[in-house]
DRENPA-18671 format. One record per atom (N, C-alpha, C): y, x, z; residue in three letters; atom name; residue number from 1. Coordinates in nm, 4 decimals. Atoms other than C-alpha are relative to their C-alpha. Example, Ala and Ser with C-alpha at 12.3 -4.5 7.8 and 13.67 -1.06 7.14 Angstrom:
<nodes>
Y_X_Z_residu_atome_num
-0.1190_0.0890_0.0000_ALA_N_1
-0.4500_1.2300_0.7800_ALA_CA_1
0.1200_0.0900_0.0000_ALA_C_1
-0.1190_-0.0820_-0.0060_SER_N_2
-0.1060_1.3670_0.7140_SER_CA_2
0.1090_-0.0770_0.0730_SER_C_2
</nodes>
This chain:
<nodes>
Y_X_Z_residu_atome_num
-0.1309_0.0432_0.0207_MET_N_1
-13.7305_6.8835_0.6861_MET_CA_1
0.0659_-0.0355_0.1344_MET_C_1
-0.0674_0.0348_-0.1380_ALA_N_2
-13.6638_6.7574_1.0505_ALA_CA_2
0.0394_0.1356_0.0611_ALA_C_2
-0.0450_-0.1222_-0.0502_THR_N_3
-13.6538_7.1214_1.1627_THR_CA_3
0.1138_0.0641_-0.0603_THR_C_3
-0.1236_-0.0447_0.0825_ARG_N_4
-13.4059_7.2067_0.9010_ARG_CA_4
0.1300_-0.0634_0.0472_ARG_C_4
-0.1133_0.0720_-0.0390_MET_N_5
-13.1803_6.9243_1.0127_MET_CA_5
0.0468_0.0425_0.1445_MET_C_5
-0.0350_-0.0415_-0.1332_ARG_N_6
-13.1935_7.0442_1.3703_ARG_CA_6
0.0806_0.1261_-0.0038_ARG_C_6
-0.0835_-0.1226_0.0295_PHE_N_7
-13.0732_7.3907_1.2620_PHE_CA_7
0.1286_-0.0221_-0.0352_PHE_C_7
-0.1374_0.0306_0.0495_ALA_N_8
-12.7944_7.2415_1.0756_ALA_CA_8
0.0930_-0.0567_0.1096_ALA_C_8
-0.0889_0.0649_-0.1052_GLU_N_9
-12.6779_7.0429_1.3855_GLU_CA_9
0.0293_0.1106_0.0869_GLU_C_9
-0.0247_-0.1038_-0.0859_VAL_N_10
-12.7003_7.3490_1.6019_VAL_CA_10
0.1125_0.0920_-0.0544_VAL_C_10
-0.0965_-0.1004_0.0586_TYR_N_11
-12.4907_7.5736_1.3661_TYR_CA_11
0.1216_-0.0793_-0.0391_TYR_C_11
-0.1226_0.0563_0.0464_GLU_N_12
-12.2442_7.3040_1.2712_GLU_CA_12
0.1057_0.0101_0.0965_GLU_C_12
-0.0976_-0.0237_-0.1018_ALA_N_13
-12.0558_7.3263_1.5954_ALA_CA_13
0.0591_0.1400_-0.0063_ALA_C_13
-0.0528_-0.1331_0.0179_GLY_N_14
-12.0318_7.7008_1.5698_GLY_CA_14
0.0765_0.0260_-0.1295_GLY_C_14
-0.0741_-0.0130_0.1194_ASP_N_15
-11.9244_7.6808_1.2152_ASP_CA_15
0.1320_-0.0601_0.0026_ASP_C_15
-0.1276_0.0675_-0.0104_ALA_N_16
-11.6515_7.4380_1.2999_ALA_CA_16
0.0936_0.0741_0.0792_ALA_C_16
-0.0691_-0.0767_-0.0875_TRP_N_17
-11.5330_7.6503_1.5796_TRP_CA_17
0.0607_0.1329_-0.0734_TRP_C_17
-0.0450_-0.1318_0.0652_LEU_N_18
-11.5176_7.9769_1.3721_LEU_CA_18
0.0965_-0.0377_-0.1041_LEU_C_18
-0.0990_0.0392_0.1063_ALA_N_19
-11.3503_7.7943_1.0809_ALA_CA_19
0.1424_-0.0194_0.0651_ALA_C_19
-0.1285_0.0371_-0.0658_ASP_N_20
-11.0853_7.6604_1.3242_ASP_CA_20
0.0690_0.1222_0.0654_ASP_C_20
-0.0745_-0.1133_-0.0474_CYS_N_21
-11.0060_8.0213_1.4488_CYS_CA_21
0.0918_0.0418_-0.1039_CYS_C_21
-0.0826_-0.0477_0.1104_SER_N_22
-10.8400_8.0625_1.1131_SER_CA_22
0.1235_-0.0874_-0.0082_SER_C_22
-0.1241_0.0894_0.0245_ALA_N_23
-10.4767_7.9464_1.0322_ALA_CA_23
-0.0346_-0.0951_-0.1101_ALA_C_23
0.0272_0.0800_0.1082_HIS_N_24
-10.6353_7.7900_0.7306_HIS_CA_24
-0.1404_-0.0366_-0.0165_HIS_C_24
0.1372_0.0280_0.0010_PRO_N_25
-10.9710_7.6463_0.8132_PRO_CA_25
-0.0564_-0.0669_-0.1217_PRO_C_25
0.0579_0.0440_0.1393_ASP_N_26
-11.0087_7.4650_0.4819_ASP_CA_26
-0.0224_0.1005_-0.0950_ASP_C_26
0.0331_-0.1173_0.0797_LEU_N_27
-10.9906_7.7856_0.2981_LEU_CA_27
-0.1194_0.0761_0.0303_LEU_C_27
0.1166_-0.0677_-0.0498_VAL_N_28
-11.2525_7.9271_0.5207_VAL_CA_28
-0.1277_-0.0794_-0.0464_VAL_C_28
0.1079_0.0754_0.0498_ARG_N_29
-11.4850_7.6394_0.4488_ARG_CA_29
-0.0283_-0.0003_-0.1393_ARG_C_29
0.0204_-0.0111_0.1309_ASN_N_30
-11.4246_7.6474_0.0910_ASN_CA_30
-0.0652_0.1257_-0.0453_ASN_C_30
0.0747_-0.1364_0.0363_ALA_N_31
-11.5206_8.0156_0.0722_ALA_CA_31
-0.1449_0.0037_0.0420_ALA_C_31
0.1396_0.0119_-0.0509_TRP_N_32
-11.8348_7.9448_0.2729_TRP_CA_32
-0.0790_-0.0860_-0.0943_TRP_C_32
0.0678_0.0803_0.0924_GLU_N_33
-11.9290_7.6687_0.0262_GLU_CA_33
-0.0360_0.0771_-0.1375_GLU_C_33
0.0239_-0.0777_0.1189_LEU_N_34
-11.9106_7.9299_-0.2509_LEU_CA_34
-0.0716_0.1307_0.0346_LEU_C_34
0.0785_-0.1074_-0.0463_ASP_N_35
-12.1208_8.1681_-0.0487_ASP_CA_35
0.0848_0.1276_0.0062_ASP_C_35
-0.1020_-0.1177_-0.0028_LYS_N_36
-11.8139_8.4053_-0.0109_LYS_CA_36
0.0356_0.0173_0.1613_LYS_C_36
-0.0484_-0.0210_-0.1362_LEU_N_37
-11.6735_8.5685_0.2974_LEU_CA_37
0.1403_-0.0569_0.0160_LEU_C_37
-0.1356_0.0536_-0.0078_ALA_N_38
-11.3553_8.4406_0.4502_ALA_CA_38
0.0656_0.0857_0.1118_ALA_C_38
-0.0756_-0.0778_-0.0991_LEU_N_39
-11.0887_8.6355_0.6436_LEU_CA_39
0.0329_-0.0932_0.1216_LEU_C_39
-0.0149_0.0835_-0.1313_ILE_N_40
-11.0737_8.5058_1.0094_ILE_CA_40
0.0641_0.1125_0.0801_ILE_C_40
-0.0638_-0.0881_-0.1018_ALA_N_41
-10.8156_8.6926_1.2300_ALA_CA_41
-0.0475_-0.0287_0.1397_ALA_C_41
0.0605_0.0150_-0.1340_THR_N_42
-10.9338_8.7541_1.5788_THR_CA_42
0.0979_-0.0838_0.0867_THR_C_42
-0.1019_0.0902_-0.0755_GLY_N_43
-10.6079_8.6084_1.7387_GLY_CA_43
-0.0411_-0.0207_0.1449_GLY_C_43
0.0289_0.0506_-0.1401_GLU_N_44
-10.6246_8.4256_2.0693_GLU_CA_44
-0.1405_-0.0510_0.0201_GLU_C_44
0.1364_0.0498_-0.0137_HIS_N_45
-10.9697_8.2986_1.9961_HIS_CA_45
-0.1096_0.0974_0.0458_HIS_C_45
0.0864_-0.1100_-0.0190_TRP_N_46
-11.1412_8.6267_2.0365_TRP_CA_46
0.0535_0.0853_0.1065_TRP_C_46
-0.0431_-0.0979_-0.1038_LEU_N_47
-11.0881_8.8068_2.3679_LEU_CA_47
-0.1140_0.0895_0.0189_LEU_C_47
0.1072_-0.1083_-0.0168_ALA_N_48
-11.2774_9.1351_2.4007_ALA_CA_48
0.0488_0.1063_0.0774_ALA_C_48
-0.0414_-0.1308_-0.0631_ALA_N_49
-11.2747_9.4379_2.6131_ALA_CA_49
-0.0761_0.1093_-0.0625_ALA_C_49
0.0399_-0.1138_0.0642_GLU_N_50
-11.3277_9.7763_2.4959_GLU_CA_50
-0.0229_0.1107_0.1128_GLU_C_50
0.0151_-0.1030_-0.1013_THR_N_51
-11.4736_10.0622_2.7087_THR_CA_51
-0.0910_0.0989_-0.0616_THR_C_51
0.0993_-0.1244_0.0419_ALA_N_52
-11.6711_10.4007_2.6770_ALA_CA_52
-0.1392_-0.0390_0.0295_ALA_C_52
0.1363_0.0376_-0.0132_LEU_N_53
-12.0270_10.3734_2.6316_LEU_CA_53
-0.0652_0.0542_0.1323_LEU_C_53
0.0602_-0.0662_-0.1134_VAL_N_54
-12.1109_10.6102_2.9243_VAL_CA_54
0.0390_-0.0933_0.1186_VAL_C_54
-0.0436_0.0879_-0.1081_THR_N_55
-11.9095_10.3894_3.1696_THR_CA_55
-0.0790_-0.1341_-0.0032_THR_C_55
0.0786_0.1242_0.0143_THR_N_56
-12.0759_10.0798_3.0395_THR_CA_56
-0.1369_0.0086_0.0506_THR_C_56
0.1398_-0.0236_-0.0417_MET_N_57
-12.4249_10.2229_3.0836_MET_CA_57
-0.0189_0.0152_0.1576_MET_C_57
0.0155_-0.0202_-0.1450_GLN_N_58
-12.3483_10.3329_3.4415_GLN_CA_58
0.0242_-0.1342_0.0592_GLN_C_58
-0.0359_0.1175_-0.0725_ALA_N_59
-12.2153_9.9838_3.5294_ALA_CA_59
-0.1320_-0.0903_-0.0194_ALA_C_59
0.1170_0.0816_0.0316_LEU_N_60
-12.5390_9.8222_3.3821_LEU_CA_60
-0.1216_0.0516_0.0861_LEU_C_60
0.1134_-0.0455_-0.0714_LYS_N_61
-12.7741_10.0316_3.6042_LYS_CA_61
0.0011_-0.0699_0.1350_LYS_C_61
0.0179_0.0739_-0.1369_PRO_N_62
-12.9037_9.8472_3.9177_PRO_CA_62
0.0381_0.0995_0.1135_PRO_C_62
-0.0418_-0.0788_-0.1179_HIS_N_63
-12.7609_9.9936_4.2442_HIS_CA_63
-0.0936_-0.0223_0.1128_HIS_C_63
0.0916_0.0319_-0.1119_PRO_N_64
-12.9997_10.0302_4.5493_PRO_CA_64
0.0846_-0.0533_0.1156_PRO_C_64
</nodes>
């Protein structure tokens, strides 16, 4: 039981952040309580870059 509580504490902060990415965090939490998916727009909380795979692989190679 103690291990289960530690997992809950670890994920609680992530769940709170993810729900707060939504304009309606309460609706997100309600959906999760029902084991349903919730729509969360990427918005300003999710910044990502997109690149071609070949370029990425070349950048990951160690250079002498």
